[in-house]
Legacy VTK file of the C-alpha trace (Angstrom):
# vtk DataFile Version 3.0
C-alpha trace
ASCII
DATASET POLYDATA
POINTS 415 float
32.837 27.259 -30.833
31.117 25.750 -28.310
32.718 22.949 -26.852
33.208 19.749 -26.647
32.316 19.311 -29.998
29.923 16.286 -29.658
27.762 18.089 -27.245
27.704 21.167 -29.655
26.741 19.051 -32.832
24.224 16.504 -30.916
22.226 19.476 -29.590
22.357 21.335 -32.871
21.173 17.870 -33.971
17.899 18.212 -31.913
16.431 21.287 -33.291
14.394 20.179 -36.362
14.631 21.543 -39.600
12.054 21.505 -42.464
13.178 18.550 -44.678
13.021 16.224 -41.269
9.522 16.910 -39.522
8.855 13.431 -39.276
12.191 12.449 -37.265
10.991 15.499 -34.971
7.676 13.716 -34.479
9.186 10.308 -33.715
11.760 12.222 -31.398
8.712 14.074 -29.399
6.672 10.961 -29.520
9.518 9.372 -27.377
10.178 12.026 -25.324
6.330 12.104 -24.579
6.183 8.271 -23.923
8.853 8.020 -21.658
7.098 11.016 -19.741
3.832 9.148 -19.296
5.762 6.026 -18.772
7.806 7.766 -15.752
4.404 9.444 -14.487
2.384 6.444 -14.387
5.343 4.620 -12.040
5.717 7.136 -9.744
2.113 7.737 -9.327
0.853 3.878 -9.190
3.745 2.995 -7.146
2.946 5.725 -4.789
-0.790 4.585 -4.733
0.689 1.098 -3.697
2.705 2.388 -0.880
-0.247 4.038 0.248
-2.404 1.319 0.142
0.024 -1.084 1.981
0.625 1.718 4.770
-2.892 2.211 5.213
-3.881 -1.588 5.602
-1.112 -2.095 7.729
-2.152 0.686 10.326
-5.768 -0.073 10.225
-5.480 -3.764 10.351
-2.984 -3.664 13.019
-4.808 -0.871 14.695
-7.396 -3.417 15.557
-5.422 -6.976 15.856
-2.315 -5.441 18.008
1.339 -6.171 17.117
0.952 -9.669 19.123
-0.975 -12.248 20.912
-0.416 -14.303 24.031
-2.767 -17.640 24.325
-2.773 -20.899 26.005
-2.668 -23.988 23.496
-6.064 -25.382 23.563
-7.611 -23.618 26.567
-8.359 -20.145 28.086
-5.417 -18.336 29.969
-6.670 -18.719 33.809
-3.377 -16.759 35.416
-3.730 -14.088 32.868
-3.480 -11.041 35.458
0.592 -12.385 36.282
1.104 -13.396 32.421
-0.051 -9.350 32.124
2.428 -8.120 34.605
5.232 -10.462 33.167
4.495 -9.357 29.601
4.530 -5.438 30.704
8.076 -6.079 32.034
9.469 -6.276 28.987
11.320 -3.319 27.589
9.923 -3.461 24.520
6.115 -3.866 25.501
4.396 -0.464 25.417
0.954 -1.909 26.104
-0.542 -5.111 26.794
-4.617 -5.798 27.325
-6.427 -8.895 27.850
-9.533 -10.200 25.707
-12.139 -12.331 25.140
-13.312 -13.638 21.996
-16.378 -15.149 20.751
-18.341 -15.530 17.404
-22.142 -14.422 17.829
-24.963 -13.721 16.109
-26.547 -10.168 16.200
-30.669 -9.478 15.906
-32.418 -6.269 15.872
-36.106 -6.441 14.274
-35.548 -8.709 11.088
-31.888 -7.811 10.516
-29.422 -10.307 11.390
-25.763 -10.208 11.035
-22.989 -12.481 12.388
-19.982 -10.815 14.197
-16.934 -11.213 16.221
-17.462 -10.089 19.670
-14.564 -8.935 21.666
-14.704 -8.485 25.432
-12.260 -5.931 26.412
-10.930 -3.673 29.142
-11.907 0.123 28.046
-9.090 1.200 30.353
-6.879 -0.506 28.359
-7.863 -1.087 25.156
-6.109 2.243 24.195
-3.072 0.595 25.044
-2.912 -1.768 22.103
-5.615 -0.330 19.604
-6.701 2.661 17.800
-10.514 2.133 18.082
-10.529 4.565 21.140
-9.739 7.108 18.383
-12.352 6.405 15.915
-15.573 6.721 17.580
-18.634 8.616 15.531
-20.971 8.383 18.374
-20.539 7.733 22.485
-17.350 6.680 24.302
-15.877 3.025 25.148
-15.539 4.024 28.811
-19.363 3.796 28.554
-19.024 -0.081 28.882
-19.736 -0.913 32.162
-19.302 -4.303 33.730
-22.864 -5.592 34.437
-24.832 -3.194 32.299
-24.374 -5.152 29.161
-23.294 -2.349 26.599
-22.167 -3.152 23.489
-20.004 -1.048 20.739
-20.453 -1.663 17.044
-18.461 -0.753 13.737
-20.052 1.825 11.551
-21.152 -0.691 8.696
-22.463 -3.497 11.424
-24.521 -0.476 13.271
-26.187 0.297 9.796
-26.958 -2.955 8.677
-28.862 -3.453 11.943
-30.431 -0.164 11.961
-29.618 0.836 15.488
-28.467 3.952 16.771
-26.809 4.738 20.844
-29.274 3.733 23.244
-31.070 0.733 21.272
-30.808 -3.028 21.976
-29.449 -5.787 19.986
-30.064 -9.532 20.952
-27.082 -11.365 21.450
-27.154 -15.022 20.696
-24.024 -17.228 21.237
-23.607 -20.453 19.319
-23.163 -22.131 22.847
-26.214 -24.460 23.986
-27.628 -24.328 27.004
-30.217 -27.395 28.787
-33.598 -26.428 30.119
-36.861 -27.680 30.268
-37.873 -26.743 26.639
-34.428 -28.782 25.623
-31.315 -27.768 23.704
-31.540 -23.742 23.426
-28.761 -21.411 22.556
-27.838 -18.595 25.156
-29.091 -14.958 24.344
-28.543 -11.954 26.058
-29.795 -8.382 25.289
-27.189 -5.613 25.104
-27.651 -2.069 24.713
-25.915 0.207 22.084
-23.248 2.564 23.775
-21.287 3.482 20.694
-20.520 3.425 17.297
-16.915 3.309 15.790
-15.568 3.622 12.171
-11.743 2.751 11.631
-12.259 3.117 7.950
-12.024 -0.675 6.978
-14.973 -2.699 5.962
-13.888 -5.671 7.625
-13.741 -4.646 10.836
-16.507 -1.832 10.572
-18.987 -4.861 9.617
-17.831 -7.369 11.493
-16.609 -6.611 14.780
-18.428 -5.635 18.197
-16.924 -4.861 21.583
-18.286 -5.644 25.104
-16.546 -5.505 28.357
-14.712 -8.147 29.034
-16.601 -9.534 32.143
-19.794 -9.435 30.265
-17.992 -11.641 27.404
-16.703 -14.005 29.940
-20.135 -14.558 31.477
-21.809 -14.490 27.857
-19.348 -17.231 26.759
-18.763 -18.677 30.361
-14.864 -18.590 30.436
-14.993 -18.043 33.894
-12.038 -16.289 35.302
-10.117 -16.991 31.877
-9.446 -15.147 28.813
-8.947 -15.637 25.258
-5.615 -13.886 25.053
-3.569 -10.898 26.011
-2.985 -8.212 23.067
0.712 -6.759 22.854
1.582 -3.454 21.425
5.671 -3.122 20.912
7.923 -0.104 20.399
8.663 -1.216 17.022
6.006 -2.794 14.421
8.820 -4.209 12.339
10.398 -5.737 15.167
7.313 -7.902 16.245
8.372 -11.259 15.114
11.710 -11.806 16.863
10.412 -9.537 19.992
7.338 -12.490 19.954
9.875 -15.103 19.942
11.880 -13.584 22.675
8.868 -12.598 25.086
7.680 -16.348 24.435
11.062 -17.861 25.459
10.455 -15.837 29.112
6.761 -17.223 29.546
6.390 -20.044 31.970
3.833 -23.100 30.451
2.608 -23.674 27.297
1.892 -19.935 26.525
2.395 -19.087 22.702
3.306 -15.835 21.351
1.912 -14.792 17.748
2.544 -11.645 16.134
1.018 -10.225 13.567
2.941 -11.552 10.814
1.746 -14.843 11.155
-1.603 -13.920 10.586
-1.243 -11.346 8.205
1.620 -12.495 6.257
0.538 -13.681 3.142
-1.665 -10.693 2.451
1.397 -8.569 3.002
3.531 -10.364 0.712
0.688 -10.499 -1.891
0.823 -6.648 -1.622
4.637 -6.465 -2.074
4.586 -8.798 -5.024
1.907 -7.313 -6.786
3.738 -3.856 -6.278
6.728 -5.439 -7.911
4.860 -6.823 -10.611
3.139 -3.475 -11.566
7.004 -1.885 -11.165
8.214 -4.253 -14.165
5.030 -3.842 -16.365
5.152 0.038 -16.133
8.910 -0.128 -16.431
8.064 -1.979 -20.150
6.114 1.346 -20.861
9.364 3.346 -19.994
11.342 0.777 -22.289
8.849 0.622 -25.074
9.123 4.634 -25.386
12.999 4.805 -24.704
13.521 2.232 -27.660
11.743 4.455 -30.182
14.881 6.584 -29.908
16.484 3.782 -31.347
14.371 4.328 -34.344
14.599 8.009 -34.178
18.580 8.040 -34.307
18.503 5.279 -36.636
16.968 7.627 -39.090
18.630 10.723 -38.032
21.859 8.852 -39.005
20.576 7.670 -42.175
19.518 11.394 -42.941
22.849 13.075 -41.581
25.179 10.399 -43.538
26.951 13.359 -45.780
27.469 15.507 -42.596
29.048 12.186 -40.678
31.398 11.770 -43.685
32.460 15.488 -43.688
32.969 15.396 -40.044
35.166 12.248 -40.240
37.276 13.999 -43.090
37.753 17.119 -41.101
39.408 14.446 -38.384
36.506 14.013 -36.081
37.225 10.608 -34.534
34.651 7.686 -34.478
34.262 8.112 -30.686
33.443 11.244 -31.450
30.841 10.569 -33.819
29.229 7.932 -31.391
29.354 10.915 -29.017
27.642 13.218 -31.150
24.127 10.740 -31.322
24.175 9.553 -28.007
24.209 13.054 -26.533
21.284 13.377 -28.872
19.144 10.369 -27.857
20.288 11.240 -24.103
18.398 14.697 -24.619
15.332 12.975 -25.661
15.355 10.776 -22.671
16.410 13.120 -20.175
13.995 15.757 -21.043
11.068 12.933 -21.136
12.102 11.666 -17.876
12.344 15.012 -16.190
8.639 15.871 -17.416
7.784 12.345 -16.075
9.069 12.730 -12.766
7.516 16.281 -12.258
3.975 15.035 -13.544
4.458 11.625 -11.200
5.231 14.032 -8.239
2.499 16.348 -8.843
-0.227 13.540 -9.610
1.154 11.256 -6.472
0.753 14.234 -4.080
-2.794 15.217 -5.128
-4.186 11.634 -6.020
-6.618 12.025 -2.809
-7.995 15.406 -3.904
-8.152 14.262 -7.935
-9.912 10.997 -7.447
-12.781 11.919 -5.149
-13.537 15.081 -7.620
-13.564 12.359 -10.555
-15.528 10.260 -8.905
-18.297 13.216 -8.291
-18.293 14.200 -11.630
-18.763 10.674 -13.194
-21.022 9.232 -10.387
-19.122 5.996 -9.738
-16.994 4.836 -6.585
-13.473 3.190 -7.925
-13.211 1.468 -4.518
-16.559 0.236 -3.108
-15.975 -0.489 0.634
-17.992 -3.953 0.193
-15.435 -5.401 -2.100
-11.975 -3.684 -1.022
-10.158 -3.288 2.254
-10.506 0.414 1.922
-13.094 2.924 0.698
-10.620 6.075 -0.461
-7.461 5.823 -3.022
-4.384 6.892 -0.559
-0.958 7.778 -1.849
2.333 7.839 0.067
5.371 9.147 -2.220
8.525 7.786 -1.316
11.634 9.601 -2.711
13.554 6.381 -3.064
10.917 5.153 -5.563
11.288 8.467 -7.408
15.181 7.917 -7.569
14.850 4.429 -8.551
12.480 5.129 -11.503
14.442 8.351 -12.647
17.658 6.045 -12.766
15.670 2.967 -14.595
14.465 5.566 -17.241
17.585 7.343 -18.049
19.662 4.116 -18.299
16.926 2.862 -20.726
17.478 5.787 -22.665
20.952 5.769 -22.829
21.236 1.930 -23.930
18.976 2.595 -26.658
21.040 5.338 -28.286
24.442 2.791 -28.195
23.410 0.748 -31.425
22.474 3.664 -33.770
25.630 5.948 -32.600
27.533 2.912 -33.241
26.061 2.481 -36.533
27.073 6.316 -37.222
30.594 5.682 -36.104
31.116 3.080 -38.648
30.096 5.272 -41.653
32.775 5.138 -44.444
33.202 9.061 -45.701
34.259 7.875 -49.415
30.821 5.660 -49.506
28.833 8.278 -47.920
30.080 10.868 -50.403
30.258 9.110 -53.242
26.562 10.151 -54.607
26.689 13.718 -53.213
LINES 1 416
415 0 1 2 3 4 5 6 7 8 9 10 11 12 13 14 15 16 17 18 19 20 21 22 23 24 25 26 27 28 29 30 31 32 33 34 35 36 37 38 39 40 41 42 43 44 45 46 47 48 49 50 51 52 53 54 55 56 57 58 59 60 61 62 63 64 65 66 67 68 69 70 71 72 73 74 75 76 77 78 79 80 81 82 83 84 85 86 87 88 89 90 91 92 93 94 95 96 97 98 99 100 101 102 103 104 105 106 107 108 109 110 111 112 113 114 115 116 117 118 119 120 121 122 123 124 125 126 127 128 129 130 131 132 133 134 135 136 137 138 139 140 141 142 143 144 145 146 147 148 149 150 151 152 153 154 155 156 157 158 159 160 161 162 163 164 165 166 167 168 169 170 171 172 173 174 175 176 177 178 179 180 181 182 183 184 185 186 187 188 189 190 191 192 193 194 195 196 197 198 199 200 201 202 203 204 205 206 207 208 209 210 211 212 213 214 215 216 217 218 219 220 221 222 223 224 225 226 227 228 229 230 231 232 233 234 235 236 237 238 239 240 241 242 243 244 245 246 247 248 249 250 251 252 253 254 255 256 257 258 259 260 261 262 263 264 265 266 267 268 269 270 271 272 273 274 275 276 277 278 279 280 281 282 283 284 285 286 287 288 289 290 291 292 293 294 295 296 297 298 299 300 301 302 303 304 305 306 307 308 309 310 311 312 313 314 315 316 317 318 319 320 321 322 323 324 325 326 327 328 329 330 331 332 333 334 335 336 337 338 339 340 341 342 343 344 345 346 347 348 349 350 351 352 353 354 355 356 357 358 359 360 361 362 363 364 365 366 367 368 369 370 371 372 373 374 375 376 377 378 379 380 381 382 383 384 385 386 387 388 389 390 391 392 393 394 395 396 397 398 399 400 401 402 403 404 405 406 407 408 409 410 411 412 413 414
């Protein structure tokens, strides 16, 4: 006979007979429920992992890992600060910048934007924007020629192409014979970039730093110096370390200061989604309780006979734990297979569904990104698998204990 006896009988009870099709249907429902819950958990967590990664890469591709600034003033001696920052062994890149809010106009089209004055030869050290040009090139920003590079959404709103001119209106006023008027300067569009994040494609314009300094009248000073470290996640303590080395009133703000609440909200949402979807698995797992309770009731005579033949209460308990565990294991494995397959193909399935239904799940003007990313992490798969198996095992304990308490004489009285 198949050994151990608990495993043999437990596996035998998982096969349906003609008189207990309803029990088998409940077992199948429990198995499918666990599979769907595990699939949903793996897929949703993978999408949220991808969402967090994409946001971090795109945001930090524009805002840099840390920024050096002087409290309440422009940095006049920025070259020495730049050189000192580059001497830090963990700093991979540094570049000065001049920031200012402006109004861009072209014909009847008007839009507010943030103009960032940069040095084209150094921008690639701290930003990924140089790799996302649709038209033109960042090297076409030449001092004195008043060239400007626009995000794709901003260019589309203003209806401009490379070679067109846009009027930049600075909010800082100047006095002349007709009174107080804002400063106005015409810039020629030299390029269009698309970083894939609506906030930046819609609200950022790049010009040469010298042109920005003349526009905002910062003289030889700069708004700040952007830094890139060799380790993104080490930015908070590296920023504090660098701030301690810099003289004067300079401060160093890392990316977590500006975006900490946003990424914390994403992580919290991921945790909440894990808990909510785990409840689906829990409901399906505890369907095993009702399945095994009905099986125990149906098998009262069989249990009594096994007990009279010498099977211990612990072995009876093991029989029904095996039966419930089979349902949980099969459902979990099916869910893991389905979740992995779905998570690895989200980027192709979602666009196909959007084309088929004629809708867009993530409008770019509402969400930070317009594509549904997915990043499968094996530690998530392991954690989800473990939770599903534990819940399935826990669900078998009460029915199995109840079966072990069956009194042989009482069960066989009316047989």
